[in-house]
Structures are given as C-alpha cells and as structure tokens.
C-alpha positions in Angstrom: 149.2 69.3 105.7 148.7 67.6 109.0 145.3 66.2 109.8 143.4 65.5 113.1 144.4 61.8 112.6 148.1 62.7 112.5 147.7 64.7 115.7 145.9 61.8 117.4 148.6 59.3 116.3 151.4 61.5 117.6 149.7 62.3 120.9 148.6 58.7 121.4 144.9 59.4 121.7 141.8 59.0 119.6 140.7 61.5 116.9 137.6 62.1 119.1 139.8 63.2 122.0 141.6 65.6 119.7 138.2 67.0 118.6 137.2 67.5 122.3 140.4 69.4 123.0 139.8 71.6 119.9 136.2 72.3 120.6 136.3 72.3 124.4 133.0 70.5 124.4 133.9 67.8 127.0 136.2 67.3 130.0 139.7 66.3 129.1 142.5 65.5 131.6 145.2 68.1 131.8 148.0 65.7 130.7 146.0 64.6 127.7 145.2 68.2 126.7 148.9 69.0 127.0 149.9 66.0 124.8 147.4 67.0 122.1 148.4 70.6 122.1 152.1 69.6 121.9 151.4 67.3 119.0 149.5 70.1 117.1 152.4 72.5 117.7 155.0 69.9 116.4 153.0 69.1 113.3 151.9 72.7 112.6 148.3 71.6 112.7 145.8 74.3 111.9 142.2 73.5 112.9 139.5 73.9 110.2 137.4 76.9 111.1 134.9 75.9 108.4 134.4 72.5 110.0 133.9 74.1 113.4 131.4 76.6 112.1 129.4 73.9 110.4 129.0 72.2 113.8 128.3 75.4 115.8 126.3 77.1 113.0 128.5 80.2 113.8 131.2 81.3 111.3 132.4 84.2 113.4 132.4 86.3 110.2 130.7 89.6 109.7 130.5 91.3 106.3 130.8 95.1 105.8 130.1 96.8 102.5 131.5 100.3 101.9 132.8 102.6 99.3 135.3 104.3 101.6 138.4 102.4 100.3 137.9 103.5 96.7 136.8 107.0 97.6 140.0 107.5 99.7 142.1 107.8 96.6 139.7 110.1 94.8 141.2 113.6 95.3 138.9 115.2 92.8 135.9 115.2 95.1 136.0 117.2 98.4 134.8 115.1 101.3 134.1 115.5 105.0 135.3 113.3 107.8 136.2 110.0 106.2 133.7 107.2 106.8 136.8 105.0 107.2 136.5 106.1 110.9 133.1 104.5 111.0 134.6 101.2 109.9 137.3 101.5 112.6 134.5 101.8 115.2 132.8 98.7 113.9 136.1 96.7 113.7 136.9 97.5 117.4 133.6 96.1 118.6 133.7 93.0 116.4 137.2 92.2 117.5 136.2 92.5 121.1 133.3 90.1 120.4 135.6 87.5 118.8 134.3 88.2 115.3 136.2 88.7 112.1 135.2 91.7 110.0 135.3 91.1 106.2 135.4 94.3 104.3 134.3 94.7 100.6 134.4 97.9 98.6 131.8 98.8 96.0 134.2 100.9 93.9 131.5 103.5 93.7 129.1 101.2 91.9 125.8 100.5 93.6 125.2 97.5 91.4 128.0 95.7 93.2 126.2 95.7 96.5 124.0 92.6 95.8 126.9 90.4 94.4 129.0 91.4 97.5 126.1 90.4 99.7 125.9 87.0 98.0 129.7 86.5 98.4 129.4 87.2 102.2 126.5 84.7 102.4 128.6 82.1 100.6 131.2 82.5 103.4 128.4 82.0 105.9 128.6 85.6 107.3 126.5 85.9 110.5 125.4 89.4 109.6 126.2 92.4 107.5 126.7 96.2 107.8 126.3 98.7 104.9 128.3 101.9 105.4 127.2 105.1 103.4 129.5 108.0 102.6 127.1 110.5 104.2 123.8 110.6 106.0 121.3 109.7 103.2 118.3 107.6 102.2 119.3 104.4 100.4 117.6 101.7 98.4 119.4 98.4 98.6 118.7 94.8 97.8 117.0 92.9 100.7 119.4 90.4 102.4 118.3 86.8 103.1 115.8 86.6 105.9 118.1 84.6 108.2 121.0 87.2 107.9 120.7 90.3 110.1 121.5 93.5 108.2 122.3 97.0 109.6 122.7 100.3 107.8 125.3 102.8 109.0 125.1 106.5 108.3 122.0 105.9 106.2 118.4 104.7 106.3 115.8 103.2 104.0 112.0 103.2 103.6 111.8 99.6 104.6 112.7 100.3 108.2 115.9 98.3 108.1 117.8 98.6 111.4 120.0 101.7 111.1 122.4 104.0 112.9 122.5 107.7 111.8 124.0 111.0 113.2 121.7 113.2 115.3 122.2 116.2 112.9 119.5 118.3 114.5 121.1 118.0 118.0 124.6 118.8 116.6 123.5 122.0 115.0 121.3 123.0 117.9 124.1 122.6 120.4 126.5 124.6 118.2 124.1 127.5 117.8 123.2 127.5 121.5 126.9 127.8 122.3 127.3 130.7 119.8 124.3 132.5 121.4 125.9 131.9 124.9 129.0 133.6 123.4 126.9 136.7 122.7 126.1 136.2 119.0 122.7 137.1 117.8 123.1 137.4 114.0 124.1 133.8 113.2 124.3 132.9 109.5 124.1 129.3 108.2 125.7 128.2 105.0 124.1 124.9 104.2 124.9 121.8 102.2 122.7 120.9 99.2 119.0 121.1 100.0 118.4 117.5 99.0 120.8 116.1 101.7 118.8 114.9 104.7 121.3 116.6 107.1 120.4 120.0 105.7 116.7 120.0 106.8 117.7 118.4 110.1 120.4 120.9 110.9 118.2 123.9 109.8 115.6 122.5 112.2 118.2 122.4 115.0 119.4 125.9 114.1 115.8 127.2 114.4 115.2 125.4 117.6 118.3 126.9 119.3 117.2 130.4 118.2 113.7 129.9 119.5 114.9 128.6 122.8 116.9 131.8 123.2 114.0 134.0 122.1 115.7 135.0 118.9 113.5 135.4 115.8 114.4 133.2 112.8 115.6 135.3 109.8 115.5 133.4 106.6 117.9 136.0 105.0 120.6 134.5 107.3 120.3 131.0 105.8 121.9 130.5 102.4 123.0 127.4 100.4 126.8 127.4 100.5 126.6 124.4 98.2 123.3 124.6 96.3 124.1 121.3 94.5 126.6 118.4 94.7 129.3 120.2 92.5 130.4 122.1 95.7 131.6 125.1 93.6 133.6 127.8 95.2 131.7 130.3 93.0 128.4 129.4 94.6 129.9 129.6 98.1 131.5 133.0 97.4 128.2 134.4 96.1 126.4 133.2 99.2 128.9 134.8 101.5 128.7 138.1 99.6 124.9 138.1 99.9 125.2 137.6 103.6 127.8 140.3 104.1 125.8 142.8 102.1 122.8 142.6 104.5 121.9 145.8 106.3 122.7 144.0 109.5 125.3 141.4 108.6 126.0 138.3 110.6 128.7 138.1 113.3 129.3 134.4 112.7 129.1 132.1 109.7 128.1 128.5 110.4 129.3 126.2 107.6 127.8 122.9 106.5 131.0 121.1 106.9 134.7 121.8 107.8 135.8 121.6 104.1 133.4 124.5 103.4 134.8 126.4 106.4 138.3 125.9 105.0 137.2 127.7 101.8 135.3 130.4 103.8 138.5 131.3 105.7 140.2 132.1 102.4 137.3 133.9 100.9 136.9 136.2 103.9 140.6 137.0 103.9 140.4 137.8 100.2 137.9 140.5 101.3 140.2 141.8 104.0 138.2 140.2 106.9 140.0 138.6 109.8 138.8 135.5 111.5 137.6 135.8 114.3 138.3 139.5 114.9 136.0 140.8 112.1 133.8 137.7 111.8 133.6 134.3 113.5 133.4 131.0 111.6 132.2 127.6 112.8 132.1 124.2 110.9 130.5 120.8 111.1 132.3 117.4 111.2 135.2 118.2 113.6 137.4 116.8 110.8 140.6 117.4 112.8 142.9 117.3 109.8 141.2 120.5 108.9 139.9 122.0 112.1 143.1 121.7 114.1 145.4 122.9 111.4 143.5 126.0 110.3 144.6 129.3 111.9 142.8 130.1 114.0 141.7 126.5 114.9 138.1 125.9 113.8 135.1 125.5 116.2 133.1 122.6 114.9 130.3 120.2 115.8 131.5 116.6 115.7 130.0 114.2 113.2 130.4 111.1 115.4 131.6 108.5 112.8 133.5 106.3 115.2 130.6 106.2 117.6 128.2 105.4 114.7 130.4 102.5 113.7 130.5 101.3 117.3 126.7 101.5 117.6 126.1 99.8 114.2 128.3 96.8 115.4 126.6 96.7 118.8 123.2 96.7 117.0 124.1 93.9 114.7 125.4 91.8 117.5 122.1 92.3 119.3 120.2 91.1 116.2 122.5 88.1 115.8 122.2 87.0 119.5 118.5 87.9 120.1 116.9 88.3 116.8 115.8 91.8 117.8 117.2 95.0 119.2 115.9 97.4 121.8 115.3 101.1 121.3 114.1 103.3 118.4 114.9 102.9 114.8 117.0 104.5 113.4 119.4 104.9 116.4 120.6 108.5 116.5 124.1 109.2 117.7 125.0 112.5 119.2 128.5 114.1 118.8 130.4 116.5 120.9 131.2 120.2 120.3 134.8 121.2 119.8 135.1 124.9 120.8 138.2 126.6 119.3 139.6 130.0 118.5 137.6 130.7 115.3 134.7 132.2 117.4 135.1 135.3 119.4 133.0 136.4 122.5 130.6 139.2 121.6 129.8 142.1 123.9 126.4 141.5 125.6 
C-alpha cells in the first residue's frame, strides 16, 4: 500500500507538501498540487481518514442506533409506518453536511444499546441518534459527556434532546376537517392506553370538538387495541359497541392505518359500505396501505422523514455549538392526506 512518502518521492516534493495538499491547510502552487494529485492517482494512494481526524478532532462519523432493520423482517407483528423512513431523513441531512452515518441495529434487545454506544465512541463518533419504533418514553444509558446524543421518536425523564411527532396536532387537524365535512358523531378507536400517542391524540380530538362547539361523548371513544397484542377480536368488539349506540357514529377514526385496514374488512363483513354507509379515517399516512385500499384512506401523516431530518439538524447544532435553540422535545407536525374514505355529510 502506497504511503505519503511514496507520493512525495514520485511527485518530487516533500512529505510535508503532500500533507498540505491533502489537508488544504496552506497555500500550494497549482503545478505542485497537480503533480501531487497525479502521483496519488498513479499510486492508488488512499489518505488516512483516521490520521486526519486525529489532527482535526473531527471524525465525520455519526452513530445511529435502531431496531428498524431487524423489525423489518418480522412479519408476525403488525407495524405502522416503518421507522426506516426516519433513518432516511437523518441520512439525507448528514450526507449534505459531509458526515457519514453509521447504523447499528439492536436486534430487539435493549441491552445492546450500551455496547453499541461504546463501539461508536471507539470509532470517535461526533454524536449519536437513537431511533425508537414508536412515540414512547425510554430509559437508556447516558452517553459520555463529550458526545452529543439525540432521541428520535421518543423522550426520557432526563430531558435528553429529543424529536417527537406532534400527535395532538395531528388528531386535532383530522377531526377539524371531518367536522368541516359535516360530521358530528365522530368515533375514535384508540391504540393501547399506555402509549403516549393515545392520550395526546385524545386530547387533540377533544380540542377539535370543543373548538366546533361539539360536546365530547365518551361513548364514542373506544380502545381498538386495548393492549399490545393488537387482536382483531378486540377491535371487532369495539366497533360493534359503537355501531350499537342509539346514535351511532358517521365516521370511525382509527389509531393507525393498519387498524383502518382491518376496520374496512370488518365493516364489509357487516354489510356496511365505506364511505357510503360509514366513513373511515386512519393515522400514519402509511401509503402502502392508504393508497392501495379501496376507497383510498384519509389519514393524518406521522412525519417520520421530517422527524429524522429534525433529529439530524438538532444533533449538528449540538455538535457545532454545544446547545440547540427551541423547546425540548421538538414537536414535528405532519400533513393531512384527504382521500375518498370520508364522505361529505349533509349540513
């Protein structure tokens, strides 16, 4: 393997001059630079990034810890919009900043987080991002004081810099749009009660009703998935309870698009047409589901790509300035995808 001394000899310059060309830390005449670059090309010389990072104290490496890769092959567990999209958002920002994103997967084992953090530190990572599968509270090992650390799609009690979805806003804008379409009996089939998104989205649901002067009716809110088993039997029972009300709902809001997919089938098994007999809305805007269902599903976006982007931007701010502006956690708002699963009600 060629060394800097081989390059210097072939170019007819000193090793120090070669170093100046590589690091661009001093003026070098154009003909000298051309000779050095030609010598490097002929010899196939590859500069040592490790040596340069030792001098600059910047490795250009960013660590990202996730479980998305191992979860992607687990077809036994229904999931919403893949958090792989969040990673893509972070990758785009880091690439634009000239950073290399190193990705490590936990394999679903939380005990692997700390060893992975140590591995990243051994490679002199400038900072790290932890990506959660869904909006949740986490308890993770503390990183070294000199290494910035950002949580994405999650938060902790220690106040670690974090980026999360604005679930309350997402549900509120969806319900407000349903009300604008003439719906007054709006049911909500929730995710498990212990999921942070559930309380936030119920809050957004209630806020939208209150803003329209519609009284909150607790009978219209049911746990579609009362626990993390996500059983169809529980969802069917919740739907049956809602449809048996003296004044049944005209629209069912679902906790995620995967739930809405099941709801379509359950309603049709009862002889109900979507949206002619009852409207359905989801949450995630998981396009693989929302755009292939018939009719296409109205859904509030869970902004995974934007969360990844914001997590990367936040980490770069911490690396460059040691602090970041704005509130913590940073809340990211998604858009509303209005499709044909919701019909206009007569006013």
